[in-house]
N, CA and C of each residue as an Amber inpcrd file, in Angstrom:
protein
   759
 205.8900000-110.2030000 342.8100000 206.0340000-109.7990000 341.4210000
 204.7330000-110.0500000 340.6710000 204.4070000-109.1250000 339.7970000
 203.3120000-109.3270000 338.8520000 203.9360000-109.2070000 337.4710000
 204.1940000-110.3900000 336.8380000 204.9950000-110.3850000 335.6360000
 206.4100000-109.9730000 336.0130000 207.0300000-109.0780000 335.2570000
 208.4030000-108.6650000 335.5660000 208.4810000-107.5240000 336.5730000
 207.3200000-107.0570000 337.0870000 207.3040000-105.8500000 337.9070000
 207.0370000-106.1510000 339.3830000 207.8580000-105.5750000 340.2420000
 207.6010000-105.6490000 341.6790000 206.3130000-104.8980000 341.9730000
 205.4440000-105.5150000 342.8090000 204.1370000-104.9270000 343.0660000
 203.7920000-105.0360000 344.5460000 202.8800000-104.1870000 344.9710000
 202.4140000-104.1820000 346.3520000 200.9070000-104.3910000 346.3210000
 200.4550000-105.5050000 346.9020000 199.0510000-105.8710000 346.7910000
 198.5230000-106.3550000 348.1390000 197.2160000-106.3330000 348.2690000
 196.5410000-106.9280000 349.4270000 195.3140000-107.6520000 348.9180000
 195.0100000-108.8020000 349.5030000 193.8580000-109.5750000 349.0880000
 192.5590000-108.7940000 349.2690000 191.6570000-108.9320000 348.2950000
 190.3940000-108.2040000 348.3440000 189.5790000-108.5570000 349.5810000
 189.6960000-109.7890000 350.0610000 188.9100000-110.1880000 351.2220000
 189.2750000-109.3750000 352.4660000 190.5320000-108.9880000 352.6060000
 190.9320000-108.1500000 353.7330000 190.3780000-106.7320000 353.5810000
 190.4860000-106.2110000 352.3650000 190.0060000-104.8630000 352.1090000
 188.4970000-104.7910000 352.3150000 187.7750000-105.8000000 351.8190000
 186.3180000-105.8280000 351.9790000 185.9430000-105.8790000 353.4560000
 186.6660000-106.6450000 354.2410000 186.3660000-106.7340000 355.6670000
 186.6420000-105.4110000 356.3760000 187.7110000-104.7060000 355.9560000
 188.0190000-103.4070000 356.5520000 186.9420000-102.3800000 356.2110000
 186.4200000-102.4430000 354.9700000 185.4210000-101.4730000 354.5300000
 184.0350000-101.8330000 355.0580000 183.6080000-103.0690000 354.8210000
 182.2460000-103.4760000 355.1510000 182.0930000-103.9590000 356.5940000
 183.1330000-104.5930000 357.1270000 183.0460000-105.1110000 358.4850000
 183.4270000-104.1000000 359.5400000 184.4760000-103.3000000 359.2480000
 184.9380000-102.2890000 360.2080000 184.4320000-100.9010000 359.8620000
 183.7220000-100.7710000 358.7270000 183.2150000 -99.4710000 358.2710000
 184.3430000 -98.4650000 358.1690000 185.4550000 -98.9090000 357.5570000
 186.6190000 -98.0530000 357.4270000 186.8480000 -97.5970000 356.0010000
 187.7580000 -96.6600000 355.8490000 188.2340000 -96.2040000 354.5520000
 189.5770000 -96.8840000 354.3340000 189.6370000 -97.8300000 353.3910000
 190.7830000 -98.7160000 353.2840000 191.8570000 -98.1850000 352.3350000
 193.1000000 -98.3610000 352.7400000 194.2560000 -98.0710000 351.9070000
 195.2260000 -99.2440000 352.0330000 196.0020000 -99.4810000 350.9900000
 197.0220000-100.5260000 351.0270000 198.3750000 -99.8810000 351.2870000
 199.0680000-100.3690000 352.2940000 200.3660000 -99.8370000 352.6700000
 201.4680000-100.6120000 351.9570000 202.2920000 -99.9610000 351.1400000
 203.3680000-100.6840000 350.4600000 204.4730000-101.0970000 351.4280000
 205.1470000-102.1850000 351.0960000 206.2310000-102.6950000 351.9330000
 207.5480000-102.0690000 351.4850000 207.8340000-100.8830000 352.0100000
 209.0210000-100.1410000 351.6030000 210.0510000-100.0120000 352.7130000
 209.8110000-100.6750000 353.8250000 210.7860000-100.6710000 354.9030000
 211.1340000 -99.2670000 355.3690000 212.4350000 -98.9870000 355.5060000
 212.9020000 -97.7150000 356.0500000 212.6920000 -96.5430000 355.0950000
 212.2660000 -96.8200000 353.8630000 212.0230000 -95.7270000 352.9160000
 210.8080000 -94.8940000 353.3080000 209.9570000 -95.4300000 354.1640000
 208.8390000 -94.6700000 354.7170000 208.9190000 -94.7580000 356.2400000
 209.0590000 -93.6230000 356.8700000 209.2690000 -93.5920000 358.3210000
 208.0320000 -94.1010000 359.0580000 208.2660000 -94.9340000 360.0540000
 207.1770000 -95.4830000 360.8550000 206.3360000 -94.3730000 361.4900000
 206.9940000 -93.3440000 361.9940000 206.2590000 -92.2520000 362.6440000
 205.3310000 -91.5620000 361.6620000 205.7620000 -91.4090000 360.4160000
 204.9160000 -90.7520000 359.4080000 203.6970000 -91.6180000 359.0810000
 203.9040000 -92.9270000 359.0240000 202.7900000 -93.8330000 358.7520000
 201.7680000 -93.7510000 359.8800000 202.2310000 -93.8270000 361.1170000
 201.3160000 -93.7930000 362.2530000 200.5540000 -92.4770000 362.3280000
 201.1740000 -91.4010000 361.8820000 200.5030000 -90.1080000 361.8920000
 199.3920000 -90.0290000 360.8530000 199.4510000 -90.9320000 359.8510000
 198.5020000 -90.8790000 358.7370000 197.3410000 -91.8560000 358.8730000
 197.3770000 -92.7230000 359.8880000 196.3770000 -93.7880000 359.9600000
 195.5510000 -93.6890000 361.2390000 194.3820000 -94.3290000 361.1900000
 193.5430000 -94.4770000 362.3740000 193.5850000 -95.9080000 362.8970000
 194.0720000 -96.8370000 362.0870000 194.1920000 -98.2250000 362.4900000
 194.9780000 -99.0010000 361.4550000 195.4960000-100.1520000 361.8560000
 196.3080000-100.9760000 360.9620000 195.8310000-102.4210000 360.9940000
 195.6040000-102.9720000 359.8110000 195.2550000-104.3780000 359.6480000
 196.4500000-105.0850000 359.0250000 197.0170000-106.0210000 359.7440000
 198.1500000-106.8000000 359.2430000 197.6080000-108.1190000 358.6990000
 197.7370000-108.2900000 357.3960000 197.0850000-109.3950000 356.7090000
 197.8640000-110.7000000 356.7870000 197.2170000-111.7560000 356.3080000
 197.9030000-113.0080000 356.0780000 198.7350000-112.9300000 354.8170000
 199.4930000-113.9850000 354.5500000 200.3470000-114.0180000 353.3630000
 200.8130000-115.4510000 353.1390000 201.2150000-115.7350000 351.9070000
 201.8030000-117.0440000 351.6240000 203.2530000-117.1210000 352.1100000
 203.8460000-115.9730000 352.4200000 205.2270000-115.9540000 352.8960000
 205.2800000-116.1060000 354.4080000 206.4390000-116.5320000 354.8930000
 206.6780000-116.6820000 356.3300000 207.6660000-115.6240000 356.8190000
 207.5600000-115.2720000 358.0800000 208.5510000-114.4010000 358.6980000
 209.9090000-115.0930000 358.6210000 210.9300000-114.3440000 358.2060000
 212.2640000-114.9570000 358.1280000 212.7040000-115.4000000 359.5290000
 213.2040000-116.6460000 359.6560000 213.4880000-117.1920000 360.9860000
 214.5690000-116.4580000 361.7660000 215.4590000-115.7460000 361.0790000
 216.4780000-115.0180000 361.8360000 215.8570000-113.9100000 362.6660000
 214.6080000-113.5410000 362.3420000 213.9170000-112.4980000 363.0910000
 213.5480000-112.9520000 364.5020000 213.4890000-114.2610000 364.7240000
 213.1520000-114.7640000 366.0610000 214.1220000-115.8390000 366.5450000
 215.2890000-115.8940000 365.9150000 216.3170000-116.8300000 366.3610000
 216.0280000-118.2670000 366.0230000 215.2210000-118.5160000 364.9760000
 214.8910000-119.8780000 364.5800000 215.8890000-120.4550000 363.5920000
 215.8290000-121.7630000 363.3780000 216.7160000-122.4000000 362.3930000
 216.3170000-122.0160000 360.9740000 217.1960000-122.2670000 360.0300000
 216.9140000-121.9390000 358.6360000 215.6470000-122.6450000 358.1670000
 214.9060000-121.9980000 357.3010000 213.6670000-122.5610000 356.7790000
 213.9630000-123.7180000 355.8260000 212.9590000-124.5680000 355.6440000
 213.0720000-125.6510000 354.6740000 213.1900000-125.0680000 353.2680000
 213.8650000-125.8130000 352.3960000 214.0300000-125.3700000 351.0140000
 212.6620000-125.1010000 350.3880000 212.5790000-124.0060000 349.6480000
 211.3320000-123.6620000 348.9730000 210.3770000-122.8060000 349.7770000
 210.6890000-122.5210000 351.0420000 209.8200000-121.6860000 351.8680000
 209.8120000-120.2610000 351.3380000 208.6320000-119.6840000 351.2130000
 208.5140000-118.3110000 350.7380000 208.7840000-117.3250000 351.8680000
 209.6120000-116.3320000 351.5750000 209.8830000-115.2510000 352.5100000
 209.6240000-113.9220000 351.8220000 209.4880000-112.8790000 352.6180000
 209.2540000-111.5330000 352.1020000 210.0100000-110.5530000 352.9940000
 211.3230000-110.3970000 352.7590000 212.1220000-109.5130000 353.6150000
 211.6070000-108.0810000 353.6550000 211.0420000-107.6030000 352.5330000
 210.5330000-106.2310000 352.5070000 209.3410000-106.0800000 353.4370000
 208.4860000-107.1000000 353.4680000 207.3560000-107.0350000 354.4010000
 207.8720000-107.0750000 355.8370000 208.7950000-107.9820000 356.1400000
 209.3460000-108.0470000 357.4970000 209.9010000-106.6860000 357.9190000
 210.6320000-106.0410000 357.0040000 211.2630000-104.7640000 357.3210000
 210.2440000-103.6620000 357.5350000 209.0520000-103.8420000 356.9960000
 207.9920000-102.8510000 357.1380000 207.1090000-103.1400000 358.3470000
 206.5830000-104.3520000 358.4070000 205.5560000-104.6510000 359.3990000
 206.0960000-104.8560000 360.8120000 207.2720000-105.4300000 360.9490000
 207.7450000-105.7330000 362.2980000 207.9670000-104.4680000 363.1230000
 208.7190000-103.4850000 362.6370000 208.8360000-102.2580000 363.4490000
 207.5280000-101.4790000 363.5430000 206.7230000-101.5140000 362.4750000
 205.4740000-100.7630000 362.4610000 204.4760000-101.3360000 363.4540000
 204.3760000-102.6430000 363.5220000 203.4000000-103.2830000 364.4040000
 203.6810000-102.9370000 365.8620000 204.9310000-103.0760000 366.2630000
 205.2740000-102.7820000 367.6610000 205.0840000-101.2910000 367.9660000
 205.4890000-100.4290000 367.0390000 205.3370000 -98.9930000 367.2640000
 203.8670000 -98.5980000 367.3490000 203.0300000 -99.2290000 366.5200000
 201.5980000 -98.9280000 366.5470000 200.9810000 -99.2900000 367.8870000
 201.3010000-100.4620000 368.3810000 200.7500000-100.8930000 369.6660000
 201.2450000 -99.9880000 370.7960000 202.5360000 -99.6480000 370.7690000
 203.0820000 -98.7630000 371.8020000 202.4180000 -97.3910000 371.7740000
 201.9970000 -96.9490000 370.5680000 201.3900000 -95.6290000 370.4210000
 199.8820000 -95.6470000 370.6090000 199.2990000 -96.8240000 370.8200000
 197.8620000 -96.9220000 371.0080000 197.0690000 -96.9250000 369.7180000
 197.7370000 -97.1130000 368.5730000 197.0280000 -97.2150000 367.2990000
 196.3650000 -98.5900000 367.2280000 195.0630000 -98.6780000 366.9360000
 194.3900000 -99.9730000 366.8800000 195.0430000-100.9170000 365.8680000
 195.2350000-102.1470000 366.2820000 195.8830000-103.1610000 365.4520000
 195.0450000-104.4290000 365.4490000 194.7910000-104.9450000 364.2470000
 194.2140000-106.2750000 364.0700000 195.1770000-107.0570000 363.1910000
 195.7140000-108.1410000 363.7040000 196.7390000-108.9190000 363.0110000
 196.1980000-110.3220000 362.7210000 196.2440000-110.7170000 361.4520000
 195.6410000-111.9660000 360.9960000 196.6950000-112.8930000 360.4140000
 196.7080000-114.1330000 360.8500000 197.5670000-115.2050000 360.3280000
 199.0420000-114.7990000 360.3400000 199.6350000-114.4320000 359.1930000
 201.0290000-113.9920000 359.2390000 201.1720000-112.8000000 360.1790000
 200.1990000-111.8980000 360.1460000 200.2340000-110.7640000 361.0530000
 200.2340000-111.1910000 362.5120000 199.4760000-112.2220000 362.8340000
 199.4450000-112.8060000 364.1760000 200.8310000-113.3040000 364.5600000
 201.4960000-113.9800000 363.6270000 202.8390000-114.4890000 363.8880000
 203.8360000-113.3480000 364.0310000 203.6700000-112.2970000 363.2280000
 204.5210000-111.1100000 363.3610000 204.3420000-110.4800000 364.7380000
 203.1140000-110.4250000 365.1860000 202.8230000-109.8300000 366.4960000
 203.5620000-110.5810000 367.6010000 203.5840000-111.8940000 367.5130000
 204.3100000-112.6790000 368.5080000 205.8100000-112.4170000 368.4270000
 206.3370000-112.3260000 367.2200000 207.7740000-112.1400000 367.0260000
 208.2370000-110.7950000 367.5680000 207.4740000-109.7190000 367.3310000
 207.9480000-108.4050000 367.7650000 207.9260000-108.2600000 369.2810000
 207.2250000-109.1490000 369.9720000 207.2610000-109.1460000 371.4310000
 208.2360000-110.1920000 371.9770000 209.1100000-110.6830000 371.1040000
 210.1600000-111.5950000 371.5400000 209.7810000-113.0610000 371.5210000
 208.6250000-113.4020000 370.9420000 208.2060000-114.7940000 370.8750000
 208.8510000-115.5330000 369.7160000 208.6730000-116.8450000 369.6980000
 209.2250000-117.6840000 368.6370000 208.1070000-118.4650000 367.9540000
 208.4420000-119.0590000 366.8110000 207.4520000-119.7540000 366.0050000
 207.8680000-121.1880000 365.7020000 206.8720000-122.0760000 365.6340000
 207.0460000-123.3710000 364.9890000 206.9350000-123.1230000 363.4850000
 207.8970000-123.5750000 362.7140000 207.8290000-123.3610000 361.2740000
 206.9520000-124.3900000 360.5750000 206.7110000-125.5080000 361.2170000
 205.8380000-126.5460000 360.6560000 205.1240000-127.2210000 361.8140000
 203.9880000-126.6750000 362.1910000 203.2530000-127.1750000 363.3520000
 202.9450000-128.6580000 363.2090000 202.5950000-129.0910000 361.9980000
 202.2140000-130.4810000 361.7670000 203.3560000-131.4590000 362.0170000
 204.5910000-130.9380000 362.0680000 205.7500000-131.8090000 362.2910000
 206.1600000-131.8590000 363.7620000 205.4200000-131.1530000 364.6210000
 205.7390000-131.0970000 366.0440000 204.8390000-132.0610000 366.8050000
 205.4560000-132.9390000 367.5830000 204.6870000-133.9140000 368.3600000
 203.6540000-133.2200000 369.2430000 202.4460000-133.7570000 369.2250000
 201.3880000-133.2430000 370.0790000 200.4620000-132.2480000 369.4080000
 200.8360000-131.7810000 368.2220000 199.9930000-130.8240000 367.5170000
 199.3600000-131.4510000 366.2850000 198.1940000-130.9560000 365.9390000
 197.4930000-131.4180000 364.7450000 198.0240000-130.7140000 363.5040000
 197.5660000-131.1540000 362.3470000 197.8990000-130.5010000 361.0850000
 196.8890000-129.3700000 360.8750000 197.3610000-128.1400000 360.9110000
 196.4850000-126.9800000 360.8090000 196.4300000-126.4070000 359.4020000
 196.9950000-127.1070000 358.4370000 196.9910000-126.6150000 357.0640000
 195.6870000-126.9550000 356.3610000 195.3710000-126.1750000 355.3500000
 194.2300000-126.4600000 354.4850000 194.6460000-127.4410000 353.3950000
 193.6620000-128.1210000 352.8090000 193.9090000-128.9660000 351.6450000
 193.6950000-128.1090000 350.4110000 194.7870000-127.7670000 349.7370000
 194.7000000-126.8450000 348.6050000 193.9920000-127.4570000 347.3990000
 193.7320000-128.7500000 347.4460000 192.9860000-129.3820000 346.3670000
 191.4850000-129.1240000 346.4840000 191.0520000-128.6830000 347.6550000
 189.6300000-128.4000000 347.8770000 189.2560000-127.0200000 347.3490000
 187.9890000-126.7790000 347.0490000 187.5510000-125.4270000 346.6770000
 187.7260000-124.4800000 347.8550000 187.8040000-123.1820000 347.5480000
 188.0330000-122.1870000 348.5970000 186.9980000-122.2620000 349.7060000
 185.7450000-122.5280000 349.3370000 184.6840000-122.5940000 350.3390000
 184.9760000-123.6720000 351.3820000 185.6090000-124.7630000 350.9450000
 185.9740000-125.8320000 351.8700000 187.2370000-125.4790000 352.6430000
 188.2230000-124.9230000 351.9470000 189.4680000-124.5420000 352.6150000
 189.2100000-123.5630000 353.7570000 188.3030000-122.6120000 353.5260000
 188.0150000-121.5900000 354.5200000 186.8190000-121.9390000 355.3990000
 186.3160000-123.1600000 355.2720000 185.2050000-123.5790000 356.1020000
 185.6460000-123.8860000 357.5220000 184.7050000-124.0850000 358.4550000
 185.0550000-124.4050000 359.8430000 185.9300000-125.6460000 359.9210000
 187.0170000-125.5370000 360.6880000 187.9740000-126.6390000 360.7820000
 188.0580000-127.2220000 362.1910000 187.9490000-126.3780000 363.1990000
 188.0110000-126.8600000 364.5860000 187.4720000-125.7750000 365.5100000
 187.2690000-126.1440000 366.7390000 186.8330000-125.1800000 367.7420000
 188.0450000-124.4880000 368.3710000 187.8020000-123.3610000 368.9830000
 188.7920000-122.7300000 369.8450000 188.1390000-122.4630000 371.1900000
 188.9160000-122.6050000 372.2470000 188.4480000-122.2730000 373.5910000
 188.8110000-120.8280000 373.8800000 187.8330000-120.0140000 374.2620000
 188.0530000-118.5980000 374.5320000 188.3960000-118.3900000 376.0030000
 189.4200000-117.5820000 376.2520000 189.8720000-117.3250000 377.6160000
 188.7950000-116.5880000 378.4020000 188.4770000-117.1120000 379.5630000
 187.4890000-116.4850000 380.4410000 187.9110000-115.0540000 380.7470000
 187.0280000-114.1070000 380.4500000 187.3220000-112.7150000 380.7160000
 188.1910000-112.0390000 379.6800000 188.6040000-112.7860000 378.6380000
 189.4530000-112.2270000 377.5980000 188.6630000-111.3970000 376.6020000
 189.3700000-110.8320000 375.6380000 188.7290000-109.9530000 374.6630000
 187.6840000-110.6980000 373.8360000 188.0410000-111.8630000 373.2960000
 187.0900000-112.5900000 372.4610000 185.9080000-113.1060000 373.2710000
 186.1590000-113.5190000 374.4930000 185.0920000-113.9530000 375.3900000
 184.1030000-112.8050000 375.6100000 184.6360000-111.5940000 375.7520000
 183.7900000-110.4210000 375.9470000 183.0290000-110.0610000 374.6730000
 183.7360000-110.0840000 373.5210000 183.0990000-109.7070000 372.2630000
 181.9650000-110.6540000 371.8780000 182.0540000-111.8980000 372.3090000
 181.0140000-112.8750000 371.9750000 179.9070000-112.9320000 373.0110000
 179.9370000-112.0370000 373.9800000 178.8950000-112.0290000 375.0020000
 179.0320000-113.1460000 376.0080000 180.2620000-113.6230000 376.1970000
 180.5060000-114.6410000 377.2120000 180.5530000-116.0640000 376.7060000
 180.6670000-116.2630000 375.4000000 180.7970000-117.6220000 374.8820000
 182.1460000-118.2110000 375.2860000 182.1820000-119.5190000 375.4410000
 183.4110000-120.1820000 375.8550000 184.1450000-120.8520000 374.7110000
 183.5060000-121.0000000 373.5580000 184.1930000-121.5740000 372.4090000
 183.5600000-121.0570000 371.1230000 184.2990000-121.2420000 370.0290000
 183.8180000-120.8160000 368.7170000 184.4410000-121.7240000 367.6690000
 183.8370000-121.7480000 366.4900000 184.3650000-122.4980000 365.3540000
 185.1660000-121.5600000 364.4590000 186.3400000-122.0220000 364.0170000
 187.1790000-121.2050000 363.1400000 187.7170000-122.0580000 362.0010000
 188.2070000-121.3720000 360.9490000 188.9010000-122.0770000 359.8790000
 190.3720000-122.2580000 360.2510000 191.1230000-122.9220000 359.4060000
 192.5210000-123.1990000 359.7370000 193.3130000-123.3680000 358.4510000
 194.2050000-122.4000000 358.1770000 194.9570000-122.4010000 356.9230000
 196.3910000-121.9350000 357.1750000 197.0880000-122.6030000 358.0710000
 198.4420000-122.1450000 358.3970000 199.3620000-123.3230000 358.6850000
 200.6300000-123.1210000 358.3430000 201.6520000-124.1200000 358.6340000
 202.4550000-123.7540000 359.8610000 202.7160000-122.4510000 360.0300000
 203.4480000-121.9760000 361.1950000 202.4920000-121.7460000 362.3640000
 203.0600000-121.5940000 363.5370000 202.2600000-121.3190000 364.7220000
 203.1640000-120.8700000 365.8540000 202.5650000-120.4000000 366.9110000
 203.3390000-119.9050000 368.0500000 204.0000000-121.0560000 368.7990000
 205.2780000-120.8880000 369.0600000 206.0310000-121.8030000 369.9230000
 206.0950000-121.1720000 371.3110000 206.9480000-120.1690000 371.4770000
 207.0380000-119.4440000 372.7450000 206.2620000-118.1390000 372.6280000
 205.3770000-117.8870000 373.5610000 204.5710000-116.6700000 373.5370000
 205.4400000-115.4640000 373.8840000 205.2660000-114.3730000 373.1350000
 206.0380000-113.1680000 373.3740000 205.7650000-112.5570000 374.7350000
 206.7490000-111.8260000 375.2400000 206.6420000-111.1950000 376.5590000
 205.5740000-110.1130000 376.5300000 204.6790000-110.1440000 377.4820000
 203.6270000-109.1490000 377.5610000 202.3850000-109.5080000 376.7670000
 202.4260000-110.6410000 376.0550000 201.2550000-111.0900000 375.3260000
 200.4310000-112.0480000 376.1760000 199.1330000-112.0940000 375.8930000
 198.2180000-112.9720000 376.6200000 197.5200000-113.8740000 375.6090000
 197.5270000-115.1790000 375.8600000 196.8020000-116.1130000 374.9960000
 195.3070000-115.9360000 375.2430000 194.5760000-115.5520000 374.1990000
 193.1540000-115.2600000 374.3370000 192.2790000-116.4120000 373.8550000
 192.8610000-117.3490000 373.1070000 192.1210000-118.5180000 372.6250000
 193.1230000-119.5910000 372.2430000 192.6670000-120.8470000 372.2990000
 193.5420000-121.9700000 371.9610000 192.7600000-123.0410000 371.2230000
 193.4640000-123.7570000 370.3410000 192.8860000-124.8840000 369.6110000
 192.8130000-126.0890000 370.5440000 192.0850000-127.1440000 370.1460000
 191.9940000-128.3360000 371.0000000 193.3360000-128.9770000 371.3230000
 194.3380000-128.8180000 370.4380000 195.6550000-129.4010000 370.7050000
 196.5350000-128.4830000 371.5460000 195.9950000-127.3530000 371.9610000
 196.7340000-126.4250000 372.8120000 197.4480000-125.3160000 372.0740000
 197.4530000-125.3330000 370.7470000 198.1200000-124.2830000 369.9910000
 197.4050000-122.9540000 370.2060000 198.1730000-121.9050000 370.4720000
 197.5940000-120.5830000 370.6920000 196.9710000-120.0860000 369.3960000
 195.7250000-119.6130000 369.4700000 194.9920000-119.1690000 368.2790000
 194.6570000-117.6860000 368.2930000 194.7770000-117.0290000 369.4450000
 194.5180000-115.5940000 369.5200000 195.3620000-115.0150000 370.6360000
 195.8190000-113.7780000 370.4260000 196.6470000-113.1040000 371.4260000
 196.2090000-111.6540000 371.5740000 196.3570000-111.1430000 372.7780000
 196.1760000-109.7290000 373.0590000 197.4210000-109.2470000 373.7930000
 197.4900000-107.9390000 374.0030000 198.6510000-107.3430000 374.6480000
 198.2510000-106.8450000 376.0250000 198.8990000-107.3630000 377.0410000
 198.5990000-106.9330000 378.4110000 198.8740000-105.4380000 378.5610000
 197.9240000-104.7340000 379.1390000 198.0660000-103.3050000 379.4300000
 198.2240000-102.4390000 378.1800000 197.7710000-102.9230000 377.0280000
 197.8270000-102.1020000 375.8160000 196.9010000-100.8990000 375.9710000
 197.3220000 -99.7660000 375.4330000 196.5010000 -98.5580000 375.5370000
 195.4660000 -98.4600000 374.4240000 195.5300000 -99.3660000 373.4520000
 194.5660000 -99.3800000 372.3620000 194.1990000-100.8020000 371.9940000
 193.2840000-100.9550000 371.0550000 192.8630000-102.2680000 370.5740000
 194.0670000-102.9690000 369.9450000 194.3670000-104.1700000 370.3900000
 195.4990000-104.9320000 369.8600000 195.1510000-106.4110000 369.9320000
 194.7650000-106.9790000 368.7970000 194.3300000-108.3690000 368.7430000
 195.0060000-109.0690000 367.5760000 195.5110000-110.2600000 367.8350000
 196.0450000-111.1070000 366.7760000 195.3070000-112.4310000 366.7650000
 194.9200000-112.9020000 365.5740000 194.2390000-114.1950000 365.4540000
 194.9200000-115.0420000 364.3980000 195.0180000-116.3280000 364.6500000
 195.7040000-117.2270000 363.7350000 194.8390000-117.6160000 362.5400000
 193.5220000-117.6030000 362.7160000 192.6370000-118.0000000 361.6230000
 192.3050000-116.7970000 360.7340000 191.3480000-116.9690000 359.8300000
 191.0150000-115.9270000 358.8510000 189.5750000-115.4350000 359.0390000
 189.3590000-114.4720000 359.9360000 188.0040000-113.9690000 360.1650000
 187.4880000-113.1100000 359.0140000 188.3830000-112.6650000 358.1330000
 187.9460000-111.8160000 357.0190000 187.1200000-112.5750000 355.9890000
 187.2720000-113.9160000 355.9550000 186.5540000-114.7220000 354.9740000
 185.0710000-114.7880000 355.3400000 184.2050000-114.2700000 354.4680000
 182.7610000-114.2470000 354.7010000 182.4520000-113.7410000 356.1080000
 183.0960000-112.6450000 356.4690000 183.0410000-112.1320000 357.8380000
 181.6180000-111.8430000 358.3110000 180.7590000-111.4140000 357.4030000
 179.4000000-111.0530000 357.7970000 178.5380000-112.2600000 358.1220000
 178.9980000-113.4530000 357.7530000 178.2300000-114.6710000 358.0020000
 178.6670000-115.4020000 359.2670000 179.5850000-114.8090000 360.0160000
 180.1130000-115.4470000 361.2200000 180.0430000-114.4440000 362.3660000
 179.3870000-114.8220000 363.4450000 179.1590000-113.8870000 364.5550000
 180.4670000-113.4100000 365.1850000 181.4420000-114.3160000 365.3470000
 182.7120000-113.9210000 365.9440000 183.4590000-112.9610000 365.0310000
 183.4930000-113.2750000 363.7290000 184.1710000-112.3960000 362.7800000
 183.5210000-111.0240000 362.7440000 182.1960000-111.0060000 362.7290000
 181.4720000-109.7370000 362.7380000 181.8420000-108.9140000 363.9620000
 181.9060000-109.5630000 365.1140000 182.2350000-108.8560000 366.3560000
 183.6650000-108.3300000 366.3320000 184.5900000-109.1000000 365.7790000
 185.9930000-108.6760000 365.7240000 186.1450000-107.4240000 364.8770000
 185.5890000-107.4410000 363.6660000 185.7600000-106.2890000 362.7820000
 184.9850000-105.0730000 363.2740000 183.8360000-105.2870000 363.9060000
 183.0910000-104.1610000 364.4610000 183.8860000-103.5110000 365.5920000
 184.4840000-104.3130000 366.4570000 185.2660000-103.7720000 367.5680000
 186.5100000-103.0510000 367.0610000 187.1500000-103.6240000 366.0440000
 188.3220000-102.9810000 365.4560000 187.9360000-101.6440000 364.8430000
 186.8550000-101.6080000 364.0870000 186.4010000-100.3640000 363.4810000
 186.0360000 -99.3210000 364.5230000 185.3560000 -99.7390000 365.5770000
 184.9940000 -98.8110000 366.6470000 186.2450000 -98.2000000 367.2800000
 187.2770000 -99.0200000 367.4780000 188.5200000 -98.5290000 368.0710000
 189.2070000 -97.5300000 367.1420000 189.1670000 -97.7980000 365.8390000
 189.7580000 -96.8710000 364.8680000 189.0390000 -95.5270000 364.8890000
 187.7150000 -95.5620000 364.9360000 186.9590000 -94.3120000 364.9710000
 187.1810000 -93.5500000 366.2770000 187.3240000 -94.2700000 367.3650000
 187.5890000 -93.6190000 368.6470000 188.9170000 -92.8750000 368.6010000
 189.9260000 -93.4960000 368.0110000 191.2210000 -92.8260000 367.8880000
 191.1230000 -91.6250000 366.9580000 190.4170000 -91.7770000 365.8460000
 190.2470000 -90.6880000 364.8900000 189.6030000 -89.4740000 365.5510000
 188.5250000 -89.7040000 366.2970000 187.8020000 -88.6070000 366.9270000
 188.6290000 -87.9390000 368.0160000 189.5080000 -88.7040000 368.6530000
 190.3260000 -88.1470000 369.7300000 191.4270000 -87.2370000 369.2000000
 191.8510000 -87.4520000 367.9660000 192.9990000 -86.6840000 367.4750000
 192.6830000 -85.7350000 366.3290000 191.5090000 -85.8750000 365.6870000
 191.1780000 -85.0300000 364.5390000 189.8340000 -84.3570000 364.7790000
 189.8080000 -83.0400000 365.0120000 188.5360000 -82.3310000 365.1740000
 187.6670000 -82.5080000 363.9250000 186.4100000 -82.8310000 364.1480000
 185.5140000 -83.0220000 363.0180000 185.7190000 -84.3360000 362.3060000
 186.4410000 -85.2520000 362.9170000 186.7370000 -86.5230000 362.2620000
 185.5190000 -87.3730000 361.9850000 184.4140000 -87.0820000 362.6590000
 183.2020000 -87.8770000 362.4650000 182.6340000 -87.7210000 361.0610000
 183.1410000 -86.7460000 360.3150000 182.6250000 -86.5200000 358.9600000
 183.1610000 -87.5200000 357.9560000 184.1210000 -88.3480000 358.3370000
 184.6650000 -89.3320000 357.4070000 184.8740000 -90.6670000 358.1220000
 184.9290000 -91.7720000 357.3640000 185.2300000 -93.0610000 357.9780000
 186.6660000 -93.0980000 358.4810000 186.9210000 -93.9270000 359.4690000
 188.2850000 -94.1020000 359.9570000 189.1540000 -94.6980000 358.8530000
 190.4210000 -94.2850000 358.8190000 191.3510000 -94.7600000 357.7950000
 192.0320000 -96.0370000 358.2860000 191.7670000 -97.1210000 357.6100000
 192.3470000 -98.4070000 357.9640000 193.3240000 -98.8200000 356.8720000
 194.5770000 -98.9640000 357.2170000 195.5960000 -99.3600000 356.2620000
 195.8810000-100.8430000 356.4050000 195.8680000-101.5410000 355.2780000
 196.1940000-102.9620000 355.2620000 197.6540000-103.1260000 354.8910000
 198.4220000-103.7190000 355.7860000 199.8280000-103.9590000 355.5000000
 199.9460000-104.9070000 354.3180000 200.8840000-104.6520000 353.4270000
 201.0090000-105.3570000 352.1620000 201.2170000-106.8660000 352.3510000
 200.5700000-107.6680000 351.4860000 200.7130000-109.1200000 351.5220000
 201.9930000-109.5130000 350.8140000
């Protein structure tokens, strides 16, 4: 809500990363669920960026227990992004899923989530300190180990680890069927996922690469690869598509 009015918005940092990092033409996709057919959306896009959000996936979507009192949910987003994300990957539409989007990606493949990672024995507290300035909240928080031969390992030219920020309470519990863990935090929490045998670019990351993306080599590589995949799809299906940037839609926050 913005005042008394229901609104559909996406953070500027995601849009800027889609435009400047992926060299795309950005649009914001409203969360209207079944009011907009998934097939029509996929026919209109060259790629989909599933953003982070302050809301959590409703636990009934993955068979989890009821959320703690006060937890933010967004049923309209769930109704939009969950079927759209899986359909996009099945159709070979490039997908980049960030934070909540990463968790959605796990859920649509049958995975489950920890609703409070910091409350689970053996895991660290992956939340940001909201009392700090944004520059600190989004600053490097821990390393991730990149899977040998995985997508991120390849995009970084063979690096075995990278520094990332950390601003999440939820995290992957059970990995979805057909997903591959592409990176992990020092405590073992999955930080990046890809889809085995996917016909198109399909990457989910738990951290926020969109933040100051041009100042981080891994973030730069992620958005460049995503943009390249979007343009490849555009050129394959639209004659003369090289005359315009690929259309990247950001799923509503």
